[in-house]
C-alpha positions in Angstrom: -7.1 20.7 -8.8 -10.1 20.9 -11.3 -11.4 18.8 -14.1 -9.6 20.8 -16.7 -6.2 19.9 -15.3 -3.8 17.4 -17.0 -3.2 14.9 -14.3 -0.3 12.4 -14.3 -1.1 9.3 -12.2 2.4 7.7 -11.4 1.8 3.9 -10.6 -1.7 3.7 -12.1 -1.4 -0.2 -12.2 -0.9 -0.7 -8.6 -3.2 -1.1 -5.7 -3.5 2.7 -4.7 -2.8 4.1 -8.3 -5.5 2.1 -10.1 -8.2 3.1 -7.4 -7.1 6.7 -7.9 -7.3 6.6 -11.6 -10.7 5.0 -11.4 -11.9 7.5 -9.0 -10.7 10.3 -11.1 -12.5 8.7 -14.2 -15.7 8.3 -12.0 -15.5 12.1 -11.0 -15.2 13.4 -14.7 -11.6 14.0 -15.1 -10.8 13.2 -18.6 -7.3 14.4 -19.3 -5.3 11.7 -17.3 -1.8 10.8 -18.5 -0.5 7.3 -17.5 2.6 5.1 -18.3 3.3 1.7 -17.3 6.6 0.9 -15.7 7.7 -0.7 -19.2 6.9 2.6 -20.9 8.5 4.9 -18.4 10.9 3.8 -15.5 10.7 6.7 -13.0 13.9 5.5 -11.7 15.6 6.9 -15.0 16.2 10.5 -14.3 16.7 11.2 -18.2 13.6 9.4 -19.0 11.5 11.0 -16.3 12.6 14.7 -17.4 11.8 13.8 -21.0 8.3 12.7 -20.0 7.6 15.8 -18.3 9.1 18.1 -20.9 6.8 16.5 -23.6 3.4 16.1 -21.4 3.6 19.1 -19.1 1.2 17.8 -16.6 -0.5 20.4 -14.3 -1.1 17.9 -11.5 0.9 14.9 -10.3 -0.2 12.1 -8.1 2.9 10.1 -7.0 1.5 6.4 -6.3 4.5 4.6 -7.8 6.7 2.9 -5.2 8.6 -0.2 -4.7 6.6 -2.0 -1.9 6.1 -5.1 -0.1 5.4 -6.9 3.2 7.9 -7.9 6.1 9.7 -10.4 4.3 10.4 -8.5 1.4 11.4 -5.5 3.4 14.0 -7.6 5.2 15.3 -9.3 2.1 15.5 -6.4 -0.3 16.7 -3.5 2.0 18.9 -1.9 -0.4 16.2 -2.0 -3.4 13.6 -0.5 -1.1 15.5 2.6 -0.3 17.6 3.0 -3.4 14.5 2.6 -5.7 12.0 4.7 -3.7 14.5 7.5 -3.3 15.4 7.5 -7.1 11.5 7.7 -8.1 10.8 10.3 -5.5 13.8 12.5 -6.5 13.2 12.2 -10.2 9.4 12.9 -10.1 9.4 15.7 -7.5 12.3 17.3 -9.1 10.8 17.3 -12.5 7.6 18.5 -11.2 9.2 21.4 -9.7 11.4 22.3 -12.8 8.2 21.8 -15.1 6.0 24.1 -12.8 3.5 21.4 -11.7 0.6 23.3 -9.9 0.0 20.6 -7.4 1.6 17.3 -6.5 0.2 14.6 -4.0 2.9 12.2 -2.5 1.8 8.9 -1.1 4.0 7.6 1.8 3.0 5.0 4.5 2.5 4.9 8.2 5.6 2.8 8.6 7.4 6.3 8.8 6.7 6.5 12.5 8.8 5.2 15.3 8.4 1.5 16.4 7.7 2.5 20.0 5.7 5.8 19.3 2.8 7.0 21.2 -0.7 5.4 20.0 -2.6 6.4 18.2 0.2 7.9 15.9 -0.3 11.6 15.4 1.7 13.4 12.5 3.8 15.0 15.3 5.2 11.6 16.3 7.5 11.7 13.3 11.2 11.3 14.2 10.7 11.1 17.8 12.4 7.9 18.4 14.0 4.9 16.3 12.1 3.1 13.5 11.1 -0.5 13.2 14.2 -2.3 12.0 12.5 -4.6 9.4 11.2 -1.7 7.3 13.7 1.0 8.2 15.0 1.6 4.6 11.6 2.0 3.2 10.5 4.3 6.0 13.6 6.5 5.5 12.8 6.8 1.8 9.3 7.8 2.5 10.3 10.2 5.3 12.7 11.8 2.8 9.9 12.1 0.2 7.4 14.0 2.6 10.4 16.3 4.0 11.3 17.1 0.2 7.6 18.1 -0.4 7.5 20.2 2.9 10.9 21.7 2.2 10.0 22.5 -1.5 6.9 24.2 -0.3 8.6 26.4 2.3 11.4 27.5 0.2 9.7 27.8 -3.3 6.0 28.3 -2.5 5.1 25.0 -4.2 1.8 23.2 -3.3 2.9 19.6 -2.7 0.9 17.6 -0.1 2.0 14.3 1.4 -0.4 11.6 2.7 0.6 8.7 4.9 -2.1 5.8 4.4 -2.4 3.1 6.8 -2.3 -0.6 5.8 -4.2 -0.8 2.6 -6.3 -3.6 0.7 -8.6 -4.0 -2.3 -8.8 -4.5 -6.1 -5.6 -5.0 -7.8 -3.5 -5.5 -4.8 -0.4 -7.5 -4.8 -0.9 -11.2 -3.8 2.4 -12.3 -4.3 3.3 -14.7 -1.4 6.9 -13.2 -1.0 6.3 -9.6 -1.5 2.7 -8.9 -0.6 1.4 -7.2 2.4 -0.1 -9.1 5.4 -3.9 -9.0 4.6 -3.5 -10.0 0.9 -1.1 -12.8 1.8 -3.3 -14.3 4.5 -6.2 -14.2 2.1 -4.5 -15.9 -0.8 -3.0 -18.5 1.5 -6.3 -19.5 3.1 -8.0 -19.5 -0.3 -5.2 -22.1 -1.7 -5.5 -24.0 1.6 -9.4 -24.2 1.4 -8.9 -25.6 -2.3 -6.5 -28.1 -0.9 -8.8 -29.0 1.9 -11.6 -29.6 -0.6 -9.1 -31.3 -3.2 -10.1 -28.5 -5.5 -7.3 -28.8 -8.1 -9.3 -26.7 -10.6 -9.1 -23.6 -8.4 -5.6 -24.2 -7.3 -4.4 -24.4 -11.0 -6.5 -21.2 -12.0 -4.9 -19.4 -9.1 -1.4 -20.5 -10.1 -1.9 -19.7 -13.7 -3.1 -16.3 -12.9 -0.3 -15.6 -10.3 2.5 -18.2 -10.5 4.6 -18.7 -7.5 8.4 -18.6 -8.4 7.5 -19.7 -11.9 5.3 -22.4 -10.8 2.1 -22.3 -12.8 -1.0 -24.0 -13.1 0.6 -26.4 -15.7 3.0 -27.9 -13.0 2.8 -31.2 -11.6 0.7 -31.8 -8.4 4.0 -32.6 -6.7 5.7 -29.3 -7.7 2.6 -27.4 -6.7 2.4 -29.0 -3.2 6.3 -28.3 -2.9 5.9 -24.6 -3.7 2.7 -24.3 -1.6 4.5 -26.0 1.3 7.5 -23.4 0.9 5.1 -20.8 1.5 3.3 -22.3 4.6 0.3 -24.0 2.8 0.4 -27.5 3.7 -1.8 -30.8 3.4 -1.6 -33.9 5.5 -3.7 -37.0 5.4 -6.5 -35.4 7.7 -6.1 -31.7 7.6 -4.6 -28.6 5.9 -2.6 -25.9 7.7 -1.8 -22.2 6.8 1.3 -20.9 8.4 1.4 -17.2 9.3 4.5 -15.4 10.4 4.6 -14.1 14.0 2.6 -14.5 17.1 -0.7 -13.0 15.6 -0.7 -10.5 18.3 0.3 -7.3 16.6 -2.5 -4.9 15.8 -3.0 -3.4 12.5 -5.4 -0.8 10.9 -6.8 -1.6 7.4 -8.4 0.8 4.9 -10.0 -0.1 1.7 -8.1 1.2 -1.4 -10.9 2.8 -3.1 -11.7 4.8 0.0 -7.9 5.7 0.2 -8.4 7.0 -3.3 -11.4 9.0 -2.5 -9.6 10.6 0.4 -6.7 11.5 -2.0 -9.0 13.2 -4.5 -10.9 15.0 -1.7 -7.5 16.5 -0.5 -6.4 17.5 -3.9 -9.7 19.2 -4.7 -10.2 20.8 -1.4 -6.9 21.2 0.6 -3.8 23.2 0.0 -0.5 23.1 1.7 -1.4 26.2 3.7 -4.3 23.9 5.3 -2.0 21.2 6.6 -0.4 23.1 9.6 -1.1 25.5 12.4 -0.3 29.1 11.3 0.9 29.9 14.8 3.8 27.2 14.6 7.2 28.9 14.8 8.8 25.8 13.2 6.7 24.5 10.2 6.9 20.6 10.1 5.0 17.6 10.1 2.6 18.9 7.5 1.7 15.4 6.1 -1.6 13.9 6.6 -2.5 10.6 8.0 -5.2 8.7 6.2 -7.0 5.6 7.9 -9.9 4.6 9.9 -8.6 5.1 13.4 -9.6 1.5 14.2 -7.4 -1.5 14.7 -7.6 -5.5 14.8 -5.0 -8.1 15.5 -3.4 -10.2 12.8 -4.9 -13.3 14.5 -8.3 -11.7 14.3 -7.9 -10.7 10.8 -6.9 -14.3 10.0 -10.0 -15.7 11.6 -12.1 -13.1 9.9 -10.8 -14.3 6.3 -11.1 -17.9 7.4 -14.8 -17.5 8.4 -15.5 -15.4 5.3 -14.1 -18.0 2.9 -15.5 -20.8 5.0 -12.1 -22.7 5.4 -12.2 -25.6 7.8 -8.5 -26.2 8.1 -6.0 -25.2 10.6 -4.0 -21.8 11.0 -0.7 -21.8 12.6 1.2 -18.7 14.0 5.0 -19.3 13.8 6.3 -17.2 16.7 9.9 -18.1 15.4 9.3 -15.4 12.8 9.2 -11.7 13.4 6.1 -9.9 14.4 7.1 -6.3 13.2 5.8 -3.3 14.7 3.4 -4.4 17.6 0.9 -1.6 17.2 0.4 1.1 14.3 -2.8 3.0 14.8 -3.0 6.2 13.2 -4.5 9.3 14.6 -6.8 10.7 11.9 -8.1 13.8 13.7 -6.3 16.0 11.2 -8.0 14.2 8.4 -11.5 14.3 9.9 -10.9 18.1 10.7 -10.2 18.6 7.1 -13.6 17.1 6.5 -13.0 13.3 5.3 -14.1 10.0 7.1 -14.1 6.4 6.1 -17.2 4.3 5.5 -16.1 0.9 4.7 -15.5 -1.5 8.0 -13.0 -4.4 7.8 -15.7 -7.0 7.8 -17.4 -5.7 4.7 -14.0 -5.0 2.9 -12.6 -8.6 3.5 -15.7 -10.0 1.8 -15.6 -7.5 -1.1 -11.9 -8.4 -1.5 -12.5 -12.3 -1.6 -15.4 -11.7 -4.0 -12.9 -9.8 -6.2 -10.2 -12.4 -5.7 -12.3 -15.1 -6.8 -13.7 -13.2 -9.7 -10.3 -12.6 -11.0 -9.6 -16.2 -11.4 -12.5 -16.6 -14.0 
């Protein structure tokens, strides 16, 4: 990939896609093509084909996906597998038919088995059963990476699949039903802190920016307290409480989204499919690349870090009647390191950066 290429960033408004788009701009790429979901529904095969026929991109970065946290994965199982398979099939298929020179497919480390060896190397894929809570999404992403791998092996294409760890950063999804664990905890604690301080200005600004089930900043105090209580943000006469699903014991790895974008562009500029596997392999498989930090922290410690960063003085309650999900998901990033890329932003710095970004987004 070079700066003269026409680059299509699919999903440019999401957490990863927006970071990749900004990274490309900063690096001097000027021929970037984007479409919002309203302008182009990538689940629509005919519309996707028509777009590729007209635009003829040289490079495709497939960051568009139907994503969410543990609650959303449990509730919308059919939507997660159906929508993601449709997006992947349409974009990868159109890329092949229109001679795209290079493609980057973004998956997730949830592709790995629930009880696989830790840290999770690329070779752990398909070695045992998946975690039940996100099985439909994981199967879709496995299909995507295998599609890239298979096109490369049969047709000589240059499609690379990367599997990022848990990401967080600017433009994250803070929807309390559908967001991932770190942004969900951060927003809950920000709202609980405002409740603790009786700061209704911040609460109403937050809900005006990001309504919860259509409850916005114009709603009555009673309606706001009701919807916050539903999502585990509660106030009593003497204290406030944030409820978090699970025991708090699971360990998670977190990567700042802008660093993920930097890793993606590094791979697109410097790495080809032939660099992703051992040339001595008889069976070429598991050519995807893990992207992460190789470091982990418990959900409880993440919550405490966010609490300390915000300065929240109330209570945090872990509801052990709710599912934990996978207990440990640490990536083996030795392949990524061998290819020349390392992360720089640690979780303590990243949480402070995300908190500052969120507060600024309310202004």
